[in-house]
C-alpha positions in Angstrom: 165.2 59.9 111.2 168.3 58.4 110.0 169.1 57.1 106.3 171.7 54.3 105.7 173.8 55.3 103.3 176.9 53.5 101.4 180.2 56.0 99.9 181.3 53.4 97.6 185.0 54.7 96.9 187.7 53.3 94.2 190.9 54.1 94.3 194.2 54.1 92.8 197.3 55.3 93.6 195.7 58.0 94.7 197.1 58.4 98.2 198.1 61.7 98.9 194.2 62.9 98.1 192.9 60.6 100.1 193.4 62.6 104.1 191.7 65.4 102.3 188.5 63.6 100.6 188.3 61.3 104.2 188.1 64.4 106.0 185.6 66.4 103.8 183.1 63.4 103.6 183.4 63.2 107.3 182.4 66.6 107.7 179.4 66.1 105.5 178.8 62.8 107.1 178.5 64.7 110.5 176.2 67.8 109.5 173.8 65.4 108.3 171.1 62.8 109.2 172.8 59.8 106.6 174.4 56.8 109.2 176.9 56.2 106.5 179.6 53.5 105.8 182.6 53.9 103.8 183.4 51.0 101.2 186.4 51.7 99.9 187.7 49.3 96.9 191.6 49.3 96.4 192.2 48.8 92.7 195.5 47.1 93.0 197.3 50.8 93.9 201.1 50.3 95.3 201.1 53.7 97.3 199.7 52.4 100.5 196.3 54.1 99.5 194.4 51.6 101.3 196.2 51.8 104.7 196.1 56.0 104.4 192.7 55.5 104.3 192.6 53.4 107.3 194.6 55.7 109.0 192.7 59.0 108.7 189.0 57.1 108.9 189.3 56.4 112.7 186.1 56.5 114.9 184.5 59.2 112.4 183.3 56.2 109.5 182.7 53.0 109.9 185.0 51.3 107.2 185.1 48.5 104.6 187.5 47.6 102.4 187.6 45.4 99.4 191.0 45.0 97.5 191.2 43.5 93.9 193.5 43.0 91.5 193.9 46.8 89.1 190.7 45.9 86.8 189.6 49.3 86.4 186.9 52.0 87.7 183.8 50.1 86.3 184.9 46.3 88.2 185.9 48.5 91.3 182.3 50.8 91.4 180.8 47.2 90.7 182.7 45.3 93.1 182.0 48.2 96.0 178.4 48.4 94.6 177.8 44.7 95.8 179.8 45.0 99.3 177.4 47.9 99.9 175.0 47.6 103.0 172.6 51.1 102.8 169.8 51.0 100.7 171.0 54.6 99.1 174.9 54.4 98.0 177.0 57.6 97.3 179.8 56.9 94.5 182.9 59.0 95.1 186.1 59.2 93.9 189.5 59.5 95.6 190.3 62.9 94.5 187.0 64.4 95.2 186.0 66.5 98.3 182.2 66.9 99.4 181.1 70.7 100.1 180.5 70.8 103.9 176.7 71.2 103.4 176.3 69.0 100.3 174.8 65.3 101.8 172.4 68.0 104.5 171.0 69.4 100.9 170.5 66.2 99.1 169.4 64.1 102.3 166.1 66.4 102.0 165.2 66.1 98.7 165.8 62.4 98.7 162.6 62.4 101.5 160.8 64.5 98.7 160.9 61.8 96.2 163.4 62.7 94.2 165.7 59.3 94.0 169.2 60.2 92.0 171.4 62.6 92.6 174.9 63.9 90.1 176.9 65.8 91.9 178.0 69.6 90.8 181.7 69.1 90.1 183.8 72.6 90.7 187.7 71.7 89.2 190.2 73.2 91.3 192.1 75.4 89.1 194.5 77.4 91.4 198.0 77.7 89.7 197.2 74.4 88.0 197.4 74.7 83.9 196.0 71.6 83.7 193.0 72.0 85.9 192.4 75.3 84.3 192.0 73.1 80.9 189.8 71.0 82.2 187.4 73.5 83.5 187.0 75.5 80.3 186.6 71.9 78.3 184.1 71.4 80.3 182.5 74.6 80.8 182.3 74.7 76.8 180.7 71.4 77.0 178.0 71.7 79.2 177.3 75.4 78.9 173.4 74.5 79.2 173.9 74.2 82.8 177.3 75.5 83.6 176.7 79.3 82.6 173.4 79.0 84.9 173.9 76.4 87.7 171.4 75.9 89.5 168.7 72.8 90.9 167.1 71.5 88.0 167.1 67.7 86.5 167.6 65.9 83.1 166.2 62.9 81.3 166.8 60.9 78.4 166.1 63.6 75.8 168.5 66.3 77.6 170.8 63.7 78.7 173.9 65.2 77.1 173.5 68.9 77.9 174.2 68.2 81.6 177.4 67.6 83.1 177.0 63.8 85.2 179.5 61.2 86.0 180.3 58.8 89.0 182.4 61.0 90.4 179.6 62.2 92.7 176.7 59.9 92.1 173.9 59.1 94.5 170.8 56.8 93.9 169.2 54.0 95.6 171.5 50.7 95.2 169.0 48.8 93.5 169.2 50.9 90.9 172.2 51.2 90.4 172.9 47.5 90.2 169.8 47.1 87.7 172.0 49.3 85.7 175.1 48.0 86.5 173.6 44.4 85.1 172.4 46.4 81.9 175.9 48.0 81.3 177.1 46.8 77.6 180.9 48.4 76.4 182.4 48.5 73.1 185.5 46.6 75.0 186.3 43.4 76.2 189.2 45.4 78.5 186.9 47.1 81.2 189.7 48.9 82.8 189.2 50.9 79.4 185.1 50.8 79.2 183.0 54.4 79.5 182.1 53.8 83.2 179.1 56.4 83.9 177.8 57.9 80.6 175.7 54.9 79.3 175.1 53.3 83.0 173.9 57.4 83.7 171.8 57.1 80.4 170.1 53.8 81.0 169.1 55.3 84.7 168.0 58.7 83.1 165.4 56.7 80.6 163.8 55.6 84.1 164.4 58.4 86.4 165.3 62.1 85.8 168.4 62.8 87.3 169.4 65.8 89.8 171.5 68.4 89.3 172.8 71.1 91.5 174.9 73.4 93.1 173.7 72.7 96.5 174.6 69.0 96.1 178.7 70.0 95.6 182.0 68.9 95.2 185.6 69.8 94.4 187.7 67.5 92.3 191.7 68.1 92.5 193.0 67.7 88.8 196.6 66.1 88.1 199.3 68.5 88.0 201.6 66.9 86.0 201.9 66.9 82.2 202.3 63.1 82.2 199.2 62.7 84.1 197.5 64.8 81.6 198.0 63.4 78.7 197.5 59.7 80.3 194.0 61.0 81.1 193.5 62.6 78.1 194.2 59.0 76.5 192.0 57.3 79.0 189.1 59.9 78.1 189.8 59.3 74.3 189.0 55.9 74.8 185.6 56.6 77.3 184.4 58.9 75.0 184.5 56.3 71.6 182.8 53.4 74.4 180.2 56.5 76.0 179.1 58.5 72.7 180.0 56.5 69.9 176.3 55.7 69.7 173.7 56.7 68.2 171.2 58.2 70.9 174.5 60.8 71.7 174.6 64.1 70.2 178.4 63.0 70.0 177.6 60.4 67.9 178.7 62.2 64.3 181.2 64.1 65.4 183.0 60.9 66.9 182.0 58.8 63.5 183.7 62.5 61.7 186.9 62.2 63.4 188.5 59.1 62.0 188.5 60.1 58.5 189.4 63.4 59.5 192.0 62.5 62.2 193.5 59.7 59.0 193.2 62.4 56.6 195.1 65.0 58.9 198.1 62.3 59.7 198.7 61.2 56.2 199.3 64.9 55.2 201.3 65.2 58.2 203.8 62.0 57.2 204.0 63.5 53.9 204.7 67.2 55.0 205.7 67.8 58.3 206.4 70.9 58.0 202.7 71.6 57.8 202.7 70.2 61.8 203.7 73.5 63.5 201.0 75.8 62.0 198.3 73.4 62.4 199.4 72.9 66.3 199.6 76.8 66.1 195.9 77.6 64.3 194.6 74.8 67.2 195.9 76.7 69.8 194.6 80.6 68.4 191.1 79.2 67.9 191.3 77.6 71.2 192.2 80.5 73.1 189.8 82.4 70.7 187.5 80.4 72.5 188.0 80.6 75.7 188.2 84.5 75.5 185.1 84.9 74.1 183.5 82.2 76.8 184.7 84.9 78.9 187.3 83.0 80.6 190.2 84.1 82.9 193.8 84.9 81.1 195.7 81.9 83.1 192.1 79.8 82.0 192.4 81.2 78.3 196.0 80.7 78.1 195.9 77.3 79.4 193.6 76.5 77.2 195.2 77.4 74.4 198.7 76.4 74.5 197.0 72.6 76.2 194.7 72.0 73.5 197.0 70.9 70.9 198.4 68.6 73.6 195.3 67.6 74.7 194.0 66.8 70.9 196.5 64.7 69.9 196.4 62.6 73.0 192.3 61.8 73.0 193.0 61.3 69.3 195.5 58.3 70.3 192.8 57.3 72.8 189.9 57.2 70.6 191.7 55.1 68.1 192.9 52.6 70.6 189.3 52.3 71.7 188.6 51.4 67.9 190.7 49.1 67.7 189.4 47.7 71.0 186.1 47.3 69.2 187.2 45.5 66.6 188.7 43.1 68.4 185.7 42.4 70.1 183.6 42.3 67.2 186.1 39.8 65.4 186.5 37.7 68.8 182.7 37.2 68.9 182.6 36.5 64.9 185.3 33.7 65.7 183.2 32.4 68.5 179.9 32.3 66.9 179.0 29.0 65.3 178.9 29.1 60.9 175.6 28.6 59.4 177.3 25.0 58.2 178.1 24.4 61.9 174.5 25.3 62.8 173.5 22.6 60.3 175.6 19.7 61.3 174.4 20.5 65.1 170.8 20.7 64.3 169.0 17.4 64.1 167.1 16.1 61.4 163.6 16.3 61.6 163.2 12.3 61.2 166.1 11.7 64.1 164.3 14.0 66.1 161.4 11.9 66.0 162.4 8.9 67.1 
């Protein structure tokens, strides 16, 4: 018995990666019992991303294209979710290739009542130092799972000890619609919001999130320094939005970052000669951590060399996030009626009785 599945894929200038992504998706669907459609959300691409998908899909997938001005991944996923027609939705990014039997595995688990699944993401590192950096960073952050990948699940209590993201995420459509409706961000500009952490935490408070190396995909990281820097700055902003909250185990680190980084910046301005020493110290510490984690020589060197660069770019993103947070609160305060206004607008008791 087939089950309906809507694959929601937001894309923004991902044309070079989309043929491989679509081919892998078509093969995974073909092996499973899902009756699937692809809902492609073109988030203002300028590189023919939508046309490339239309040329690649052919008869293997039903395709629906939703086009919008560039609004960011959260709004793109929301638009795709609203356009989806199936009871089940798989969020899948344009750089992500499903493993051939991923949907075969998860189909059986859905029928067993395990309704919410986060994909196990492997990062392609072949000769790409930026991919190697991300692979080491992710491995260090989520060691509870990645040191021993297995079929398991987590809830809101263990949420911050497992990898998660809407890069590859499957759940009932109605549940995802509820989560999106409940979503709140620190920022007005939704292009910079954390499009997954708060949303998945909301889900984990209601249902266990399952994860398994059998429900796996491969992520193609950006291969250039410019792409790496842009992603690092973006992640800094989304980190504050997702983890600058008391329920996150990273909350104290996010709070401490601002006085510490301000002190370092002040010292660097006063004594620029200390900057190379700080960068070298950071690189050596990062390399030592990677070696201790038993990463390969290539991965350890990549992590060491890029760690200071990432720290700077990520920090810029966090400061940008703080400014956006302050801006939102300032606007809200300006728009809120003052106590005096409220007094003038409230009818007198004698007037109300007339």
